[in-house]
N, C-alpha and C positions, 0 to 999 in steps of 0.2 A: 220571309226566316234563311238567312244565310246563314252558312258556316264555312269557315277556311279554316282548311288545317296546314300549317306550319312545322313539319320536319327537319329537324335539328340530329347532325351526326356527331359534330362536333362542338367544341368550346374555342371560336376562334374567330377573328375579328371579319374576315369574309361573310361567315353564316350570320355575326351579331346584322352587319349593313344590310344585307341583302332582306334578315329580318325585318329593318326596322323599315326600309322603303316599303315594302310587301303591307306591315300594317297601317304605314301611311296613308297607302295606296285602298286599302278595303276599311278605314276609317271605323273599328267596331267599336259597339255599348259596351263589350264583355270581355275578359281576355282570360282563358285557362291555360295555365301552365302545367307541366307537368313535374309535379313536386309533393310533398306529403303534405295534406292538410293539417297535421299537427304545429304547423309551423307559419299558416297563414297570422300569427300572431306578429310574425318579425316583418313582416312586407314591408309595414311601413316605413320600418326602419330606413328602406334604401334610400331614401331622398335626404338622409341625415348628413351633412357635411363629415362629419366625425365618422362616419361609416365608411372605410376608406379600404376598397377591395384591394388585393385579395383577402375574402375573407369566406365563412363556411357558415352555414348554418348546421349546428349542434342539436339533437334530438337524442333524447337518452330517459332510462328510466329510472326514474329516482330509488326505486327498490331493489334494485338492480342495477348498476352502474356498467354492468360487464354488457349490458343491453343499449348501445349506441352507434349512432352512425355519422356522418359527415356529409354536408355537402356544398362543394366549394363553387363560390364564384370569382370570376376575375374580372375586370372590367370590360373586356371584351366577352364574356361572355352574354349568348342569345338571349337566356331566360336572366339576366341581369338587365340588359337592355330592354327586355320585355315588359318588366316590373319599372322600370324605369317612367317608359312612356305609359303607360298606363295611368300609374301616379298624378304624370306631371298633364296627362289630359283627363283627368277628371273620372278614367273608368274603372269600375269594378274590376279586380284581378283576383281567383281564386286557384287552390291548387287541387288537382283533379286526380293523382298517384294514388296509390294503396297508400293509407295511413301507416304511419312507423310503429303506431301500436299495438295493431295486426301483423306485422310484417316482423315483428321481434318474438310473438305468438308461435308465427309459422314457422320461423328459424329454429327457436329451440324444439322443437317437436322432430325435427333433423328427422324428417321422412325421407325415405330411397327416392320418393316419387319426386318430390320438392324442391328445388334449387341444384338440380343434378350437375353434373360437372362431365367434359370431355376428356377420354383419357387418350385416344389413339388419333392421329393426322385427320383421318377421313372424320371421323365425329367432331375435330378441332372445327376444320373448313364447314361443318355442319353446324355445328353451334353458332360458328360467326363468319355468315354468308358476305361481310362484307369484304372477308379476306379472300375469298373467292372472287368476287369484283376486283380485286386490287391486282390479284393473280393475272386475270385475262386484259387487264389495263397496263400491265408491265411492271405492277409497283407489288415490292416484296411484302411490305408493310399497308394496311389497311388507310392508318392514320395521314403518309404521305402521300397517299391517292387522296385520300379528299381534301389534303391541303393544296395538292395541286389543280385537283378540281373547283375547289369554291375558295376556300383561305384566298390562295394567289392573285386570284383573279381582277381586275382594275375595277375600281368602285366605277360606279355609273355616276357620270356627273349631274350637276344640281341641273332640276329642270326635266328628267327624264321622267316617261311617264309609268315607270316600273315594270310594265305590260310582261316584260321578259322576264317574269319570275323563276326562279329554277323548282320551286317548292312542286308547283302540276308535273313536274319531270321526277323526281323525287317519291312521288307516292305511286308512278309508275311501275319505277323500279324497285323499289320496294317490295309492290304487288307480286311483280315476277319472282323477286326472291324466294316471298314466303309460299309463293304456290309451287317452286321448283325443291322448295326442302323437304324430305323427304320424313324425319322424323316428329315433323308437328312442333307446339311450341311447349314449352316447359309449362307445368300448372302455376305457376309463381306468373309467368306473361299471362298468362289467361283470367287468373286473376285480378291482376290489375289491367289488364283492358277494359273487362268487366267493370272495374270500379270508374274506369274513365268514362266510360258509355255512361255509365249512370249518373256521373256527376253532370255532363254534358244535357242528359235528358231533363235534369231537373231546374240547368239554366235556361233551357228552352222553356219551362212551365214557369218559369218568375218573370219571363216576358220579355226575354233578349232578344231582340231582332238578327243583330251581326255580329257573330261569336266567332272568336278567334282564339284557336287551338294552339298552342305550342307545346309540342312534344319530340319525343323521340322518334325518330325519321322511320325507326323498324316498327313503331306502334300505327303510324300514319293509317295505314290500309284500313285495319282494324276499327279507327274509329269512323273512318268514310264509309264505312258501313254500318253505322247505327242506324239507321233505316230498316236496313233488312235482318238486324237479329232482333229478337222479341225482349221488351225489359225483363219480360218475366223470367226468359231463360238467365239472363243476367243474376236478376234475383235470386234465383235459386242456388246459382252458383256462388253465391256472395251470402248466402244465408246459414246463420250459426258458426260465422267467424267470429273465436272468442279476440278478447282486446286487453292492452293494459294501459295504464294511463299514462304518459309522458310529461316532458316537460323538454324545452326549448332556449338555445340562448347564440347569438350572433357570435364567433371567436374570430381572431384574427388568424389567415391562412398565411402561406409564405409563397413563393415562385417557382422555389425546390420542390415542396412540396406537391405543387403541381402536374410539377413535370414526372415527380415520382409515380402518380396516380397513370393507369391505363385504361383503353375502353371508354363507352361513354359518360364513365363519373366525372371525370377528367377530359381528358383526352388532349392536355394542351402539352406537344412536344415542345415549344419552344419559344415559352412564357415572353421572357425578355423581348425576342425576336416576334413575338405577333403586338406586343404591346406599341414599339414602333410601328408595325402596320396600323394599329388603330390608329394611334397619334398623326401617323402622317401618311395621307390616303397616295396612291401612285404619282401624281401629277405632284408632289413634295418627293419624289424619288427613295420612298423608303430603304432602298437597296445602298443607292451612297450615303446615306445617313448612317446605318447599322456599319458601313465600312470605315465612315469617320471615325465613328465613336470606337471602332475597334485602334484604330491609328493613335486615338489619342490615350487607349491604354497603352498602350506597349513604349508610347514614348513615357510615360508614367514612370515605366520599370526601365527607362534608360536603353530603348531602345530604336536606333536609327529606321525611323518612318516620315516619310516626307507627304506634303501634299500631292505631290506627282505618283507615288506610290497609288494613293486611294484613286485617283483616276484613273490608272490604271487595270487596279484592281476592279472598278467600277464597270469598266468597259470587259475588262473580261467576265463577268459574271452577266452582264445583259447578251455577250455572246453566245454563255453558255445557255442562258436561258431559250433563246432563238432557235440554236440547235436542239434542245431537248421537247419544243415547241411548249411554252410555256407563255402566260400571258406578263408574268414579272419574275426575276429570278426569286428564286426561293432560300430557303437555307442549306440545302446540299451546293449551292451555284455559289452561294457568299461563304461559305466556308472553305469550297477550292480555291478560288479566287484568291480568299483570305492567306491560305498556307503558301500559294504558287507566289505572290506579289511580296505581301504586308511579312508575313515570316518566312521569305526567300527559303521556301520548302521545307522548314521547319513544323513538324507537326506538334512538338514539345511544347512552343509557343502557342500554338491556338488551342493547349488546354486552359490556357488562362483567359482567352477570348469565349470561350463555349461556359466557363463559370460566371462570367458577367454579362455576355451580349446574348447567350443564349437561355441558359438558365435564368439566371439574373438573379439578386439576394432582396429582393424587394417584399416586406413583412406590411401584412394589412394593420388596419387600427377598428377598433370597435370602442362605441362611448362608453364612459365608466357609469352612466345610468342603467348599463343592461345586467342583466344578472351573471354572477359568474358562479359557478360550481363550487359546493364547501372546499375542496381539495385547494383551487385556487385561492381564497379568501385566507385560508390556514397559511399557507404558502408567502404571500405577500406582509401574515403578519410577524412569521419567523425574520422572511428579510429585515423589516421593520426592527426588528429585535436584536436582530445579529448585526444591524448599520452596515449592511451591503448594500453595494450599490450594482444595478444591472449596468455596465456597462459593457459597450460592443468592441470597447479597446484592450486587448490583452494588459492586465495588472497582473501584477506581484503580490504575495500576502504571505507574509511568516507568521506563525502561530505558536504560541507558546503553550502547551495543554497543560502547565499548571494554572493557569488563568482562566477565572471562570467563563467570562465573553469569548476567549478565544477558543476554549475548547465547544459552546456552544455553535460559532460556526463552522469547528471542524464539524461534528454530528448533523448539522442541516444538510454539509457539502456532501457529505458520505454518504448521507438518505437518499440525496438524489442523485448521485451516483449507482446506487440500488434500481434507481427510478428510471435507468438507462439518460439521466440528463445531466453529462457533463458540465455542469456550470464551471468548477474548479479541476483540474487534473494536476494533482502531485507528482512535483519535481523531486526527481531523485537523486538530483546533485544539491546538494545543502548549499547555504550561504556562509555565514561564520559560524553558523550555531550547529553544535551536532546535538545526536544524542535521540533517546525513544520521546524525549519531551518537546519535540520540536517537529511539526509539520512547516514543509515550502510550499504552497498550490502557487498555479496559474489562472487567474479567473477570467473569462470571455464570456460573456453572454450573446448568446446565437439566438435570432427570431426565430426558430423553429422550438425552442424549446417550450414559449407560450403554446405552443401546440400538443408537443409533446406532456404538458404538463395537464393539460386537457382531458387528454387517450391516460394517463395517468387515475385518472380518479374514479376510474371501475375498479379501482384497490382498495379507495378508503375515502373516508373522507379530510383526514389530516393527513399531512406528510409522513408521520412515525405510521399510523395505520398505513397508510399505502404500502409504505416503503418495508413494515412488516409483513404484509399479506401477499406482495408480489416477491419477497425472500421466502416464504412459507411456501409461495407455491412452487420457486425452483426445486426446495428442499425436498420436496414430497415428488419430484418427477426424478430427482439426480440420484444414480447409485454410485458415482464416481468420486472414489476417497478425495484427491485435491481438488475437485472441484467443492466438494463438499468444505474443506478445510477452507477453500478461497472464499466462501461464504461466508463461514463462521470469522474468518477475519475480518469481513464487510461488517457484519452485524455486530461485533464487538467495537468497531472503530466508531459505527453508526448508531450505539448503545441502544439495539433492539433486545433490549433482557430479556423479553416478553419471548422470543424466538430460540433463544440460548440452548434451555435444556431440551427441548426437542432435535434442536442440531445435534446437540453433544451425544445424545440417544443414537439418534440413524448413525452416527460418524463412529460410534461404540462397535455399533452391529455389523455395518458395512465393514471396518477394518478388521472385525475379527473372523469375518467370512471371506476376507480378501488373501489369496493364494499368491498374487503376485507382486514379488518383492518390489519389483520395477515403481509400482504405485505405492505401495506403502514409503519408498525411496521419494519420490514427488510431494508426498504430503509431509513429510519429516520437517523441511526447511520453513513450508508457513505457518506449521505448528509451533514452532520457535520462534518466528516474528507474532504469531499471535499472541503466543503467553510474552512476549518482551513489551508488545503493545498492551495488553491485558494491565501489566503492573503502570505503564504510565497512564491509563485510563479509568486505575484506581477501580476495576471491577475483580470479581474472583474469577480467580485462575486454578481453583483446586482442580475441578472435572477437566482441564485442559492437560495439567498434571499430572493426574491419572490416565489420560489418553497417551499421552507421550511415553508413561511407561510402560504401556502395551505396547506400542507402534517401537520404539528405539532400539532394543534387542532384538525383538524379528529381524528389522533391518540389519544387523549387526551377525545374527546368525545367519541367515540365508541370502546375503549377498555374495562371499565367496563361491556359490554356488551357482549363481547367474553370471559369475564371468569366464565359467568354464565353455570350452568349444565354441565360442562365438567367430562371427566373420569380424573385419575391420569397422567396418560401417556403424554394425551394431555395437559394437566395443567403444566407439566416441560417442554416439549416444549414452550409453552408459557412466563413461567417465565423467559426462555432465552430470549426470544423476549424482555420483559419489563426489563431485566438488560440493555440490548442494546440499549432502547429509555433512559431510563434512566443515562447513559454515554453519549447520545447524548446527553440530557438537559446539563449535566453536561460540555458537549465542548463547544455549544452554550453560555451558562452564558446569558441569553434571561430572562429579569425577568417578562416578559408577558408570556413567555411558564412553566417560574419555579413554578409562582401560577397555570397555568393548571394544569400543573402535578400531583402536590401537589396536588387539587382535585380530580385528576384523582385516586390519588392512596388513598386519604381519602375515596371514594366514595366502593372502592375495598374493602377494608378492615372493611368495617361499612356493608356492604350488606352479610346478611347471606347467600344470594345463590353463592355467590362465593366461587369455589375452596377453600378448605381450606389451598391448597399449595401456591395459589396468595397472597390470607385474610394475611396469615404470612407473605410470601414475603413483600407484601406491607406495614406493618405495620411495617416490622425493617426499609423499608424504610423511613419511616416519622419520627419513630427516628433518622436516621444519619442525615437526612434534619433538624434536631431541630423542627420538627413540632408537634412532640410529645413528652414530657419530660420523665422522667425515671419513675414517677409514673404512669403516665398515660399509659406507655408500661409496667409496672409489673402490672396493673388494667386488663388489655386485655391479657395480658398471662394468670393470673389467670383465668379469666372466659373462655378461650378458651383450658386450661388444667385442668377446674374443673369436679370432679365425673361425674357429671352430660352428659359431652361430651362422644360420641362413643370415646372410645381408637383410633383406626384407624385413626377418622377424625382429632383427637386431635394431632396426631403425625404426619399428613399431615402438619398441620399447623404447629408445631415446624420446621419440614424439611424446610419449605418456610421460614421461621422467623432466624433459622440460616443459610439461602443459603450464602456459600461464605466465613463467618469466624466463629470464638468461640469465640473471644475476647470479645462481648459483656459478655459472663457471666462472662468470668474474673476479668473486670471493674466494672461490677453491679452485688454485691454477692447477692442483694434481688431476682434479678431473678434466679440466679442457684438454688438460694429456694427455688423458686417456682419449678421448673421444677424438683428440687430433692425428692420434697414431692410429687410431683404426680407421678414421677416413683416409688416410695417407698408404695404408697398406692392403685396400680395397682393389681386388682386378677393377681393372675398365669395364667388363660388363655388367658385373655388380653395381657399381657407381652410376650407369646408367640408368638400372632399372631403381634404385631407393632416390635418387636426385626427386623428383617429384615429390618424397616424403619428408626427407631433410629440407628443401624448399617452403613447403609448408609449416615444417617446425620453425624454422628460424623466421618466417616471413611474421609470425605471431608474436615476436621482439620489438621492441622500443626504437624507434631509429638511433639514439643516443648506446641503445643496449648494442645493434649489430655494427655498428662507428668501432665500438670498444672491441668486439672482437676482432673484426678486420684487422686492425692495430695489431694485434696477438697472432691471426694467423700471421701474419708476416714475419714473425721474428720465431722461426722455425718451431715452432709449436711452444714454444715458452712462454708464461704469461709476460706480458708487456711490463709491468711492474715489477717481475722480479729480476728484471735486468734494467732496469732503469738507467745504470752505470756503473762504472767502477766503484770501487772504494776512493780510491783518490781523488774523484769528480765532489764527494761531499764537504759542505761548509760545515765543518764538527760545533762552530761558535752559532749558529743559526740552528741547526739540528738539537743541539742541546736545549735551544729554548722553546722549541717545539716538544722535546719531552716533556717539561714542565706544564705546557698547558694542557697536552695530552692526559696527566697524572691528575688536573685539575679537575677535566671531564669525566675523567671515568671512576675518578675515585668517589 
C-alpha cells in the first residue's frame, strides 16, 4: 500500500502542472482532495462542458442562509485539475476535509479558543509561517514568494520522468515550519486534520492500494504521520460534534473575485496572467503574449504602440528576470517593462492593462440543470416580468412612474440597490422630461452581480424579502439620523412598506434625542425629497410630514447659534448645510416653514457674532427670497465692505454673499460698483492677503460671467450695460420696435 501526499499552497498554473505530472507518474487508484464532503455530489459536473471555470461550490444551510461558504476554482486550480484527472481516468475521487455542516455549528458557537485571530505583528508571523519564509527569501508577500518559487518555473517538457517532484521537499519545509511554531495549532486545524486522517484510514480499509492526497501544504506533515497517530485519538477528538444539514450547488465566479480573495482560499494574485501561463507554456513565451495583448489593448484606446515596442518590452522583461534570478519573467517584470516601454513611463495607462490583463473580466458559467437558490429563481422571474435584459453594455432607461410597468421596473432596481447590486444607477441629469414622476437610469449588468445575488440569498428567498431584511438590519445598527433618512428614502422607492413603520419609529426617537443641529440639517433635504417621491409613488406620507413638523422648527431655531464663533473651514461646511436646508424648504413650499426660515436667515445676517461667510450667504438668500430689496442689500454690502471692516472678514462675507452665482453683480450695477470701489481702495498689504479668498470666490462663476465682469472692470467701475453709448447713438426707430416687443413679453 502506497500513499503520496501532494501539498498545495497556491491556486496557480505551476502548482497545477506539477501536480498533474506527479499524479501521472504515481498512477493512483483513488484521489483524496481537501474539500468538504458535503459537496461530493458536485464532483461529476466537473467534466460537463457547460461548467466553465471560474466557478465555485456554494454550501449553505437551507434553514439559516447566513451560514454559507464558497469554494472557488479556476481552470488552473490544482484541485480542479486533480478532479478532472481522476474523472478522466475513471478513478474514484473523494473530499476529505471537515464537513461544512460541522463547521457551521462550530463557527456559530464563537468560542474564544476556536478560530482565533492574530492581533500583533509577532502573532501575525506566527499565524502565517509562510510570511516568515517569504521574508527570509527576500519577499514581502508570501504569495509573491510562492509565485516565484513554483508558478513561474519553466514546465518540464514532454517525456520527462517527473522524478524531480517538488512535493517531498515541500513536506520537509512544512514540517520544519510546524515544528518551529511556538503556539501550536488552532482547534479548527486539529479537528480538520483528524477528519482527514480518518478519511485516509477509511480509504485504506476500502482496499485502495495507491492513494493520492491533494491538500494544503500546511497539512501534509500531519497526514504523513497518520500511521504514528492512533485512530482512537482522532475518533475521540471528533466525537460528539454536532452537524446541520446542508445543500450545495455550483455557481459562476469571476476573475476579479478570485483576485479579491486572499490566502489559501484562493490566493490568485493575477488570474488573467495565470490563465496565459496555463494556456501557453514557457516555450510559447507567455511573457511576449502578455505584452502583445497589452499593446493591442492600448491601440484600441488610440495609443501609439508598435511591434517594436513589444519586442523591446519583451527583452526588458527577460533581462529583469535574469537579474532577479527567476526562470521566467513574472508580473512585476512585465508591469515594469510595460510601464517603461509601452506606456512611456505613464503609470496611468498601466491601470487599463491591470484591469484587463492582470485581473481580467472573465465570468464562469454553470449548466441550467443545476439547482439555484430561491432568491435566484425569484430574481429571474422578476426580470422576465419587467422585460429587462441583462446586457453588459451600458443602456439608458427612462421610466414614467405613473405607468404600472415602469413603476414595477423602478421598484426592482431600487430593491437591488439595497442588496448592493447596482444594476441600474439613477442619472441625476434628466433628459427632456422633468418632475418627480420620471426616473432616468443607466443600466449595465456586471458579471459580479450573479455572485452578489447568491450572497444576498442569506437575507431571504425573494428579492423583496431579502431587501427588507437587509434594510431592517441596517436600521437596527444605525443611530445616524441622515443615514436613517436615506434608508427611508430607499425603502419608499423600493416599495418596502413593511419596514416603513419601524423605520419611522426609530427616526422619531433618534430625531427627538438629537441635540446636534447639523445632523438635523443634514436630514431635512432627504426628508423633503422623500416626501416628494412619496407623493409620486402614491404612498402614505402622513408620518413623514409629522416628522418634518418636528425637525424643521428645531433647525430654524438652533441654526443661528451654530453660526457663532466658528472658523472659516467649519463655516464653509455649515454653508453647504444651510444651502441644502434652503433647498429643502423650497421643495416643501410650506408657508409656515418659509416664514420661520426667513426669520432664521435674518437673525444670522444681522448678528455681529455670526461667521462672516454665513452672514453674507444669509443676506444673499434673503435677497433671492425678496425679503430684502436691492437698496437694503446695497446698504448691507456697503456696511460689510466698509474701510473700517477687517479686509479678511469682508472678503469672507463677500464669498458667502456671492456663493453659487455672480449674476447678482451683473444685473445690479450698484452692487458691482460697491464691490469695485472696495477693491480699488484696499491697501496693497491687505489686497495680497485676501487675494486667495477673492480668487476662490470668482473661480466658482461660469466663464461667461467672469468674461462679463472683466468687461465691466475695464469701464472704470461702471457696469458696461449702463455706458453702452451716448444718447445720440441710439436708433429711435429700431428701439421703438423693441419697446413694443418687450411690452408683449412682459404683459
